[in-house]
LUMZAGU-841470 format. One record per atom (N, C-alpha, C): residue number from 1; residue in three letters; atom name; x negated, y, z negated. Coordinates in steps of 0.02 Angstrom, whole numbers. Example, Ala and Ser with C-alpha at 12.3 -4.5 7.8 and 13.67 -1.06 7.14 Angstrom:
BEGIN
{mivo=1 rovex=Ala fise=N xx=-660 yy=-284 zz=-390}
{mivo=1 rovex=Ala fise=CA xx=-615 yy=-225 zz=-390}
{mivo=1 rovex=Ala fise=C xx=-660 yy=-165 zz=-390}
{mivo=2 rovex=Ser fise=N xx=-642 yy=-112 zz=-354}
{mivo=2 rovex=Ser fise=CA xx=-684 yy=-53 zz=-357}
{mivo=2 rovex=Ser fise=C xx=-645 yy=2 zz=-394}
//
This chain:
BEGIN
{mivo=1 rovex=Met fise=N xx=1530 yy=642 zz=2004}
{mivo=1 rovex=Met fise=CA xx=1581 yy=683 zz=1940}
{mivo=1 rovex=Met fise=C xx=1536 yy=664 zz=1876}
{mivo=2 rovex=Ser fise=N xx=1518 yy=725 zz=1826}
{mivo=2 rovex=Ser fise=CA xx=1487 yy=701 zz=1777}
{mivo=2 rovex=Ser fise=C xx=1520 yy=686 zz=1710}
{mivo=3 rovex=Ile fise=N xx=1520 yy=655 zz=1677}
{mivo=3 rovex=Ile fise=CA xx=1544 yy=657 zz=1608}
{mivo=3 rovex=Ile fise=C xx=1589 yy=703 zz=1563}
{mivo=4 rovex=Ala fise=N xx=1530 yy=748 zz=1601}
{mivo=4 rovex=Ala fise=CA xx=1573 yy=825 zz=1547}
{mivo=4 rovex=Ala fise=C xx=1647 yy=853 zz=1601}
{mivo=5 rovex=Ala fise=N xx=1637 yy=844 zz=1673}
{mivo=5 rovex=Ala fise=CA xx=1709 yy=841 zz=1701}
{mivo=5 rovex=Ala fise=C xx=1757 yy=831 zz=1700}
{mivo=6 rovex=Val fise=N xx=1736 yy=761 zz=1659}
{mivo=6 rovex=Val fise=CA xx=1795 yy=703 zz=1640}
{mivo=6 rovex=Val fise=C xx=1819 yy=725 zz=1574}
{mivo=7 rovex=Ile fise=N xx=1775 yy=719 zz=1506}
{mivo=7 rovex=Ile fise=CA xx=1798 yy=740 zz=1441}
{mivo=7 rovex=Ile fise=C xx=1811 yy=841 zz=1426}
{mivo=8 rovex=Gly fise=N xx=1775 yy=855 zz=1471}
{mivo=8 rovex=Gly fise=CA xx=1762 yy=926 zz=1443}
{mivo=8 rovex=Gly fise=C xx=1710 yy=935 zz=1403}
{mivo=9 rovex=Ala fise=N xx=1686 yy=992 zz=1414}
{mivo=9 rovex=Ala fise=CA xx=1636 yy=1013 zz=1387}
{mivo=9 rovex=Ala fise=C xx=1596 yy=1024 zz=1318}
{mivo=10 rovex=Lys fise=N xx=1670 yy=1049 zz=1298}
{mivo=10 rovex=Lys fise=CA xx=1679 yy=1064 zz=1210}
{mivo=10 rovex=Lys fise=C xx=1674 yy=994 zz=1191}
{mivo=11 rovex=Asp fise=N xx=1724 yy=926 zz=1221}
{mivo=11 rovex=Asp fise=CA xx=1708 yy=849 zz=1199}
{mivo=11 rovex=Asp fise=C xx=1645 yy=830 zz=1197}
{mivo=12 rovex=Glu fise=N xx=1613 yy=820 zz=1242}
{mivo=12 rovex=Glu fise=CA xx=1535 yy=813 zz=1261}
{mivo=12 rovex=Glu fise=C xx=1509 yy=833 zz=1198}
{mivo=13 rovex=Gln fise=N xx=1528 yy=922 zz=1168}
{mivo=13 rovex=Gln fise=CA xx=1468 yy=933 zz=1122}
{mivo=13 rovex=Gln fise=C xx=1499 yy=921 zz=1067}
{mivo=14 rovex=Asp fise=N xx=1552 yy=898 zz=1040}
{mivo=14 rovex=Asp fise=CA xx=1564 yy=883 zz=985}
{mivo=14 rovex=Asp fise=C xx=1539 yy=798 zz=960}
{mivo=15 rovex=Ile fise=N xx=1554 yy=749 zz=1024}
{mivo=15 rovex=Ile fise=CA xx=1498 yy=687 zz=1043}
{mivo=15 rovex=Ile fise=C xx=1439 yy=673 zz=1014}
{mivo=16 rovex=Phe fise=N xx=1400 yy=731 zz=1065}
{mivo=16 rovex=Phe fise=CA xx=1347 yy=747 zz=1048}
{mivo=16 rovex=Phe fise=C xx=1303 yy=753 zz=988}
{mivo=17 rovex=Phe fise=N xx=1351 yy=820 zz=919}
{mivo=17 rovex=Phe fise=CA xx=1339 yy=827 zz=863}
{mivo=17 rovex=Phe fise=C xx=1367 yy=749 zz=833}
{mivo=18 rovex=Arg fise=N xx=1403 yy=728 zz=828}
{mivo=18 rovex=Arg fise=CA xx=1416 yy=672 zz=788}
{mivo=18 rovex=Arg fise=C xx=1368 yy=611 zz=790}
{mivo=19 rovex=Ile fise=N xx=1350 yy=605 zz=859}
{mivo=19 rovex=Ile fise=CA xx=1287 yy=561 zz=858}
{mivo=19 rovex=Ile fise=C xx=1224 yy=580 zz=824}
{mivo=20 rovex=Gly fise=N xx=1216 yy=637 zz=822}
{mivo=20 rovex=Gly fise=CA xx=1158 yy=670 zz=794}
{mivo=20 rovex=Gly fise=C xx=1168 yy=658 zz=724}
{mivo=21 rovex=Asp fise=N xx=1226 yy=662 zz=689}
{mivo=21 rovex=Asp fise=CA xx=1246 yy=690 zz=610}
{mivo=21 rovex=Asp fise=C xx=1222 yy=581 zz=611}
{mivo=22 rovex=Gln fise=N xx=1241 yy=529 zz=642}
{mivo=22 rovex=Gln fise=CA xx=1243 yy=464 zz=635}
{mivo=22 rovex=Gln fise=C xx=1176 yy=449 zz=628}
{mivo=23 rovex=Thr fise=N xx=1144 yy=455 zz=665}
{mivo=23 rovex=Thr fise=CA xx=1077 yy=464 zz=682}
{mivo=23 rovex=Thr fise=C xx=1046 yy=497 zz=600}
{mivo=24 rovex=Lys fise=N xx=1030 yy=555 zz=616}
{mivo=24 rovex=Lys fise=CA xx=1012 yy=554 zz=527}
{mivo=24 rovex=Lys fise=C xx=1036 yy=519 zz=475}
{mivo=25 rovex=Lys fise=N xx=1100 yy=491 zz=463}
{mivo=25 rovex=Lys fise=CA xx=1109 yy=452 zz=424}
{mivo=25 rovex=Lys fise=C xx=1068 yy=393 zz=419}
{mivo=26 rovex=Trp fise=N xx=1046 yy=361 zz=493}
{mivo=26 rovex=Trp fise=CA xx=1039 yy=309 zz=499}
{mivo=26 rovex=Trp fise=C xx=953 yy=299 zz=486}
{mivo=27 rovex=Glu fise=N xx=928 yy=366 zz=485}
{mivo=27 rovex=Glu fise=CA xx=849 yy=359 zz=482}
{mivo=27 rovex=Glu fise=C xx=852 yy=375 zz=405}
{mivo=28 rovex=Lys fise=N xx=884 yy=407 zz=358}
{mivo=28 rovex=Lys fise=CA xx=888 yy=407 zz=282}
{mivo=28 rovex=Lys fise=C xx=899 yy=344 zz=275}
{mivo=29 rovex=Gln fise=N xx=947 yy=303 zz=275}
{mivo=29 rovex=Gln fise=CA xx=947 yy=230 zz=242}
{mivo=29 rovex=Gln fise=C xx=873 yy=187 zz=277}
{mivo=30 rovex=Ala fise=N xx=866 yy=199 zz=338}
{mivo=30 rovex=Ala fise=CA xx=811 yy=182 zz=349}
{mivo=30 rovex=Ala fise=C xx=731 yy=189 zz=329}
{mivo=31 rovex=Ala fise=N xx=729 yy=270 zz=291}
{mivo=31 rovex=Ala fise=CA xx=676 yy=259 zz=264}
{mivo=31 rovex=Ala fise=C xx=678 yy=230 zz=174}
{mivo=32 rovex=Gln fise=N xx=746 yy=250 zz=160}
{mivo=32 rovex=Gln fise=CA xx=753 yy=219 zz=88}
{mivo=32 rovex=Gln fise=C xx=746 yy=144 zz=92}
{mivo=33 rovex=Thr fise=N xx=763 yy=91 zz=150}
{mivo=33 rovex=Thr fise=CA xx=750 yy=13 zz=155}
{mivo=33 rovex=Thr fise=C xx=656 yy=2 zz=159}
{mivo=34 rovex=Leu fise=N xx=637 yy=59 zz=189}
{mivo=34 rovex=Leu fise=CA xx=570 yy=39 zz=208}
{mivo=34 rovex=Leu fise=C xx=533 yy=41 zz=124}
{mivo=35 rovex=Leu fise=N xx=545 yy=82 zz=107}
{mivo=35 rovex=Leu fise=CA xx=512 yy=104 zz=37}
{mivo=35 rovex=Leu fise=C xx=541 yy=50 zz=-13}
{mivo=36 rovex=Leu fise=N xx=606 yy=11 zz=-11}
{mivo=36 rovex=Leu fise=CA xx=612 yy=-24 zz=-66}
{mivo=36 rovex=Leu fise=C xx=567 yy=-105 zz=-21}
{mivo=37 rovex=Asn fise=N xx=565 yy=-112 zz=38}
{mivo=37 rovex=Asn fise=CA xx=524 yy=-142 zz=57}
{mivo=37 rovex=Asn fise=C xx=459 yy=-160 zz=40}
{mivo=38 rovex=Lys fise=N xx=432 yy=-92 zz=36}
{mivo=38 rovex=Lys fise=CA xx=352 yy=-92 zz=9}
{mivo=38 rovex=Lys fise=C xx=347 yy=-100 zz=-50}
{mivo=39 rovex=Ala fise=N xx=379 yy=-86 zz=-101}
{mivo=39 rovex=Ala fise=CA xx=427 yy=-90 zz=-169}
{mivo=39 rovex=Ala fise=C xx=388 yy=-187 zz=-205}
{mivo=40 rovex=Ile fise=N xx=416 yy=-204 zz=-152}
{mivo=40 rovex=Ile fise=CA xx=424 yy=-264 zz=-152}
{mivo=40 rovex=Ile fise=C xx=376 yy=-299 zz=-151}
{mivo=41 rovex=Glu fise=N xx=348 yy=-307 zz=-80}
{mivo=41 rovex=Glu fise=CA xx=277 yy=-306 zz=-52}
{mivo=41 rovex=Glu fise=C xx=236 yy=-282 zz=-106}
{mivo=42 rovex=Phe fise=N xx=216 yy=-245 zz=-140}
{mivo=42 rovex=Phe fise=CA xx=191 yy=-212 zz=-188}
{mivo=42 rovex=Phe fise=C xx=195 yy=-239 zz=-240}
{mivo=43 rovex=Leu fise=N xx=245 yy=-287 zz=-284}
{mivo=43 rovex=Leu fise=CA xx=252 yy=-334 zz=-307}
{mivo=43 rovex=Leu fise=C xx=234 yy=-388 zz=-312}
{mivo=44 rovex=Ser fise=N xx=207 yy=-412 zz=-259}
{mivo=44 rovex=Ser fise=CA xx=199 yy=-488 zz=-223}
{mivo=44 rovex=Ser fise=C xx=130 yy=-493 zz=-232}
{mivo=45 rovex=Val fise=N xx=81 yy=-437 zz=-225}
{mivo=45 rovex=Val fise=CA xx=1 yy=-423 zz=-221}
{mivo=45 rovex=Val fise=C xx=-26 yy=-480 zz=-282}
{mivo=46 rovex=Gln fise=N xx=-75 yy=-519 zz=-261}
{mivo=46 rovex=Gln fise=CA xx=-79 yy=-548 zz=-340}
{mivo=46 rovex=Gln fise=C xx=-141 yy=-497 zz=-350}
{mivo=47 rovex=Lys fise=N xx=-143 yy=-512 zz=-427}
{mivo=47 rovex=Lys fise=CA xx=-184 yy=-419 zz=-453}
{mivo=47 rovex=Lys fise=C xx=-274 yy=-473 zz=-466}
{mivo=48 rovex=Val fise=N xx=-317 yy=-437 zz=-471}
{mivo=48 rovex=Val fise=CA xx=-397 yy=-453 zz=-483}
{mivo=48 rovex=Val fise=C xx=-408 yy=-464 zz=-554}
{mivo=49 rovex=Glu fise=N xx=-450 yy=-523 zz=-594}
{mivo=49 rovex=Glu fise=CA xx=-458 yy=-501 zz=-643}
{mivo=49 rovex=Glu fise=C xx=-495 yy=-443 zz=-642}
{mivo=50 rovex=His fise=N xx=-510 yy=-414 zz=-708}
{mivo=50 rovex=His fise=CA xx=-558 yy=-348 zz=-713}
{mivo=50 rovex=His fise=C xx=-564 yy=-360 zz=-787}
{mivo=51 rovex=Thr fise=N xx=-615 yy=-315 zz=-811}
{mivo=51 rovex=Thr fise=CA xx=-618 yy=-288 zz=-900}
{mivo=51 rovex=Thr fise=C xx=-599 yy=-231 zz=-918}
{mivo=52 rovex=Asn fise=N xx=-547 yy=-199 zz=-875}
{mivo=52 rovex=Asn fise=CA xx=-522 yy=-129 zz=-893}
{mivo=52 rovex=Asn fise=C xx=-562 yy=-82 zz=-896}
{mivo=53 rovex=Asn fise=N xx=-633 yy=-66 zz=-872}
{mivo=53 rovex=Asn fise=CA xx=-670 yy=-40 zz=-883}
{mivo=53 rovex=Asn fise=C xx=-718 yy=-21 zz=-925}
{mivo=54 rovex=Glu fise=N xx=-707 yy=-81 zz=-959}
{mivo=54 rovex=Glu fise=CA xx=-753 yy=-79 zz=-1028}
{mivo=54 rovex=Glu fise=C xx=-806 yy=-137 zz=-1028}
{mivo=55 rovex=Trp fise=N xx=-869 yy=-121 zz=-1048}
{mivo=55 rovex=Trp fise=CA xx=-929 yy=-170 zz=-1055}
{mivo=55 rovex=Trp fise=C xx=-900 yy=-230 zz=-1094}
{mivo=56 rovex=Gln fise=N xx=-908 yy=-314 zz=-1064}
{mivo=56 rovex=Gln fise=CA xx=-923 yy=-363 zz=-1079}
{mivo=56 rovex=Gln fise=C xx=-967 yy=-400 zz=-1072}
{mivo=57 rovex=Val fise=N xx=-981 yy=-432 zz=-1129}
{mivo=57 rovex=Val fise=CA xx=-1051 yy=-500 zz=-1108}
{mivo=57 rovex=Val fise=C xx=-1013 yy=-559 zz=-1108}
{mivo=58 rovex=Asn fise=N xx=-1046 yy=-570 zz=-1031}
{mivo=58 rovex=Asn fise=CA xx=-1027 yy=-635 zz=-1008}
{mivo=58 rovex=Asn fise=C xx=-1069 yy=-678 zz=-1032}
{mivo=59 rovex=Gln fise=N xx=-1051 yy=-765 zz=-999}
{mivo=59 rovex=Gln fise=CA xx=-1086 yy=-817 zz=-1032}
{mivo=59 rovex=Gln fise=C xx=-1170 yy=-822 zz=-1029}
{mivo=60 rovex=His fise=N xx=-1176 yy=-797 zz=-981}
{mivo=60 rovex=His fise=CA xx=-1258 yy=-792 zz=-959}
{mivo=60 rovex=His fise=C xx=-1279 yy=-734 zz=-994}
{mivo=61 rovex=Gly fise=N xx=-1246 yy=-687 zz=-1031}
{mivo=61 rovex=Gly fise=CA xx=-1284 yy=-635 zz=-1073}
{mivo=61 rovex=Gly fise=C xx=-1284 yy=-569 zz=-1050}
{mivo=62 rovex=His fise=N xx=-1241 yy=-567 zz=-979}
{mivo=62 rovex=His fise=CA xx=-1250 yy=-513 zz=-948}
{mivo=62 rovex=His fise=C xx=-1193 yy=-458 zz=-962}
{mivo=63 rovex=His fise=N xx=-1212 yy=-410 zz=-942}
{mivo=63 rovex=His fise=CA xx=-1169 yy=-359 zz=-989}
{mivo=63 rovex=His fise=C xx=-1123 yy=-334 zz=-915}
{mivo=64 rovex=Ile fise=N xx=-1054 yy=-340 zz=-905}
{mivo=64 rovex=Ile fise=CA xx=-1022 yy=-343 zz=-843}
{mivo=64 rovex=Ile fise=C xx=-955 yy=-277 zz=-878}
{mivo=65 rovex=Lys fise=N xx=-946 yy=-238 zz=-823}
{mivo=65 rovex=Lys fise=CA xx=-888 yy=-167 zz=-844}
{mivo=65 rovex=Lys fise=C xx=-859 yy=-175 zz=-777}
{mivo=66 rovex=Ser fise=N xx=-791 yy=-188 zz=-745}
{mivo=66 rovex=Ser fise=CA xx=-747 yy=-210 zz=-695}
{mivo=66 rovex=Ser fise=C xx=-702 yy=-146 zz=-699}
{mivo=67 rovex=Asn fise=N xx=-668 yy=-132 zz=-656}
{mivo=67 rovex=Asn fise=CA xx=-600 yy=-103 zz=-662}
{mivo=67 rovex=Asn fise=C xx=-574 yy=-120 zz=-602}
{mivo=68 rovex=Met fise=N xx=-490 yy=-135 zz=-616}
{mivo=68 rovex=Met fise=CA xx=-452 yy=-158 zz=-539}
{mivo=68 rovex=Met fise=C xx=-455 yy=-90 zz=-494}
{mivo=69 rovex=Val fise=N xx=-448 yy=-95 zz=-441}
{mivo=69 rovex=Val fise=CA xx=-442 yy=-23 zz=-361}
{mivo=69 rovex=Val fise=C xx=-391 yy=-57 zz=-339}
{mivo=70 rovex=His fise=N xx=-325 yy=-25 zz=-319}
{mivo=70 rovex=His fise=CA xx=-281 yy=-15 zz=-276}
{mivo=70 rovex=His fise=C xx=-311 yy=12 zz=-194}
{mivo=71 rovex=Gln fise=N xx=-301 yy=-28 zz=-142}
{mivo=71 rovex=Gln fise=CA xx=-305 yy=-17 zz=-62}
{mivo=71 rovex=Gln fise=C xx=-261 yy=4 zz=-21}
{mivo=72 rovex=Pro fise=N xx=-237 yy=53 zz=-30}
{mivo=72 rovex=Pro fise=CA xx=-168 yy=59 zz=-5}
{mivo=72 rovex=Pro fise=C xx=-175 yy=19 zz=58}
{mivo=73 rovex=Pro fise=N xx=-115 yy=12 zz=92}
{mivo=73 rovex=Pro fise=CA xx=-102 yy=-36 zz=172}
{mivo=73 rovex=Pro fise=C xx=-144 yy=34 zz=223}
{mivo=74 rovex=Lys fise=N xx=-177 yy=4 zz=257}
{mivo=74 rovex=Lys fise=CA xx=-171 yy=43 zz=325}
{mivo=74 rovex=Lys fise=C xx=-149 yy=16 zz=375}
{mivo=75 rovex=Gly fise=N xx=-90 yy=61 zz=431}
{mivo=75 rovex=Gly fise=CA xx=-81 yy=37 zz=494}
{mivo=75 rovex=Gly fise=C xx=-37 yy=-39 zz=471}
{mivo=76 rovex=Gly fise=N xx=-6 yy=-24 zz=433}
{mivo=76 rovex=Gly fise=CA xx=65 yy=-57 zz=409}
{mivo=76 rovex=Gly fise=C xx=44 yy=-151 zz=386}
{mivo=77 rovex=Gly fise=N xx=-35 yy=-166 zz=373}
{mivo=77 rovex=Gly fise=CA xx=-55 yy=-219 zz=339}
{mivo=77 rovex=Gly fise=C xx=-42 yy=-190 zz=264}
{mivo=78 rovex=Pro fise=N xx=-65 yy=-270 zz=225}
{mivo=78 rovex=Pro fise=CA xx=-47 yy=-291 zz=152}
{mivo=78 rovex=Pro fise=C xx=-96 yy=-229 zz=117}
{mivo=79 rovex=Ser fise=N xx=-58 yy=-215 zz=52}
{mivo=79 rovex=Ser fise=CA xx=-107 yy=-216 zz=8}
{mivo=79 rovex=Ser fise=C xx=-165 yy=-242 zz=-32}
{mivo=80 rovex=Leu fise=N xx=-216 yy=-217 zz=-61}
{mivo=80 rovex=Leu fise=CA xx=-273 yy=-231 zz=-75}
{mivo=80 rovex=Leu fise=C xx=-252 yy=-229 zz=-139}
{mivo=81 rovex=Phe fise=N xx=-296 yy=-270 zz=-184}
{mivo=81 rovex=Phe fise=CA xx=-316 yy=-256 zz=-239}
{mivo=81 rovex=Phe fise=C xx=-380 yy=-298 zz=-248}
{mivo=82 rovex=Phe fise=N xx=-423 yy=-265 zz=-293}
{mivo=82 rovex=Phe fise=CA xx=-499 yy=-286 zz=-280}
{mivo=82 rovex=Phe fise=C xx=-523 yy=-268 zz=-333}
{mivo=83 rovex=Ala fise=N xx=-592 yy=-305 zz=-368}
{mivo=83 rovex=Ala fise=CA xx=-619 yy=-278 zz=-444}
{mivo=83 rovex=Ala fise=C xx=-684 yy=-222 zz=-392}
{mivo=84 rovex=Val fise=N xx=-703 yy=-151 zz=-433}
{mivo=84 rovex=Val fise=CA xx=-752 yy=-151 zz=-445}
{mivo=84 rovex=Val fise=C xx=-799 yy=-169 zz=-480}
{mivo=85 rovex=Thr fise=N xx=-869 yy=-185 zz=-496}
{mivo=85 rovex=Thr fise=CA xx=-892 yy=-229 zz=-551}
{mivo=85 rovex=Thr fise=C xx=-968 yy=-196 zz=-554}
{mivo=86 rovex=Gln fise=N xx=-982 yy=-168 zz=-614}
{mivo=86 rovex=Gln fise=CA xx=-1072 yy=-153 zz=-625}
{mivo=86 rovex=Gln fise=C xx=-1097 yy=-217 zz=-666}
{mivo=87 rovex=Val fise=N xx=-1161 yy=-238 zz=-665}
{mivo=87 rovex=Val fise=CA xx=-1175 yy=-284 zz=-705}
{mivo=87 rovex=Val fise=C xx=-1244 yy=-255 zz=-749}
{mivo=88 rovex=Arg fise=N xx=-1254 yy=-266 zz=-781}
{mivo=88 rovex=Arg fise=CA xx=-1330 yy=-224 zz=-837}
{mivo=88 rovex=Arg fise=C xx=-1347 yy=-299 zz=-871}
{mivo=89 rovex=Phe fise=N xx=-1421 yy=-314 zz=-865}
{mivo=89 rovex=Phe fise=CA xx=-1461 yy=-374 zz=-880}
{mivo=89 rovex=Phe fise=C xx=-1476 yy=-336 zz=-946}
{mivo=90 rovex=Pro fise=N xx=-1480 yy=-390 zz=-1004}
{mivo=90 rovex=Pro fise=CA xx=-1490 yy=-375 zz=-1062}
{mivo=90 rovex=Pro fise=C xx=-1578 yy=-365 zz=-1056}
{mivo=91 rovex=Val fise=N xx=-1620 yy=-307 zz=-1089}
{mivo=91 rovex=Val fise=CA xx=-1679 yy=-273 zz=-1116}
{mivo=91 rovex=Val fise=C xx=-1716 yy=-340 zz=-1135}
{mivo=92 rovex=Gly fise=N xx=-1777 yy=-346 zz=-1086}
{mivo=92 rovex=Gly fise=CA xx=-1824 yy=-392 zz=-1089}
{mivo=92 rovex=Gly fise=C xx=-1801 yy=-473 zz=-1030}
{mivo=93 rovex=Ser fise=N xx=-1736 yy=-464 zz=-1018}
{mivo=93 rovex=Ser fise=CA xx=-1728 yy=-515 zz=-982}
{mivo=93 rovex=Ser fise=C xx=-1754 yy=-511 zz=-910}
{mivo=94 rovex=Pro fise=N xx=-1763 yy=-570 zz=-871}
{mivo=94 rovex=Pro fise=CA xx=-1802 yy=-568 zz=-812}
{mivo=94 rovex=Pro fise=C xx=-1740 yy=-523 zz=-755}
{mivo=95 rovex=Ala fise=N xx=-1784 yy=-493 zz=-711}
{mivo=95 rovex=Ala fise=CA xx=-1757 yy=-454 zz=-645}
{mivo=95 rovex=Ala fise=C xx=-1710 yy=-517 zz=-604}
{mivo=96 rovex=Lys fise=N xx=-1652 yy=-515 zz=-603}
{mivo=96 rovex=Lys fise=CA xx=-1616 yy=-550 zz=-552}
{mivo=96 rovex=Lys fise=C xx=-1615 yy=-538 zz=-480}
{mivo=97 rovex=Arg fise=N xx=-1614 yy=-580 zz=-432}
{mivo=97 rovex=Arg fise=CA xx=-1627 yy=-548 zz=-379}
{mivo=97 rovex=Arg fise=C xx=-1560 yy=-571 zz=-336}
{mivo=98 rovex=Met fise=N xx=-1536 yy=-570 zz=-289}
{mivo=98 rovex=Met fise=CA xx=-1490 yy=-586 zz=-250}
{mivo=98 rovex=Met fise=C xx=-1510 yy=-621 zz=-187}
{mivo=99 rovex=Pro fise=N xx=-1490 yy=-679 zz=-169}
{mivo=99 rovex=Pro fise=CA xx=-1512 yy=-739 zz=-116}
{mivo=99 rovex=Pro fise=C xx=-1544 yy=-692 zz=-55}
{mivo=100 rovex=Gln fise=N xx=-1584 yy=-703 zz=-18}
{mivo=100 rovex=Gln fise=CA xx=-1593 yy=-674 zz=40}
{mivo=100 rovex=Gln fise=C xx=-1550 yy=-709 zz=79}
{mivo=101 rovex=Ala fise=N xx=-1520 yy=-697 zz=152}
{mivo=101 rovex=Ala fise=CA xx=-1498 yy=-713 zz=188}
{mivo=101 rovex=Ala fise=C xx=-1526 yy=-756 zz=231}
//
């Protein structure tokens, strides 16, 4: 014997719609909770040092410009902050080479 035969088709339909309404309310609350959790995670990410996209001269006389970049999480991973840096050597300074691996 089906549940519809015991409680009636109208009652079964009412239960179905009430469950659907409760599910929609739960999904809305879950979305708000996820948003707040992501905001809290974002605040806990350490910031990187950078020069606010302005050229500065470091202790070696090199001109450095960097800016902070935010990389949103991929696949639920942590947010990342990193600095994108440009370096200019003063005119007349010997060319610097990266060490060979």
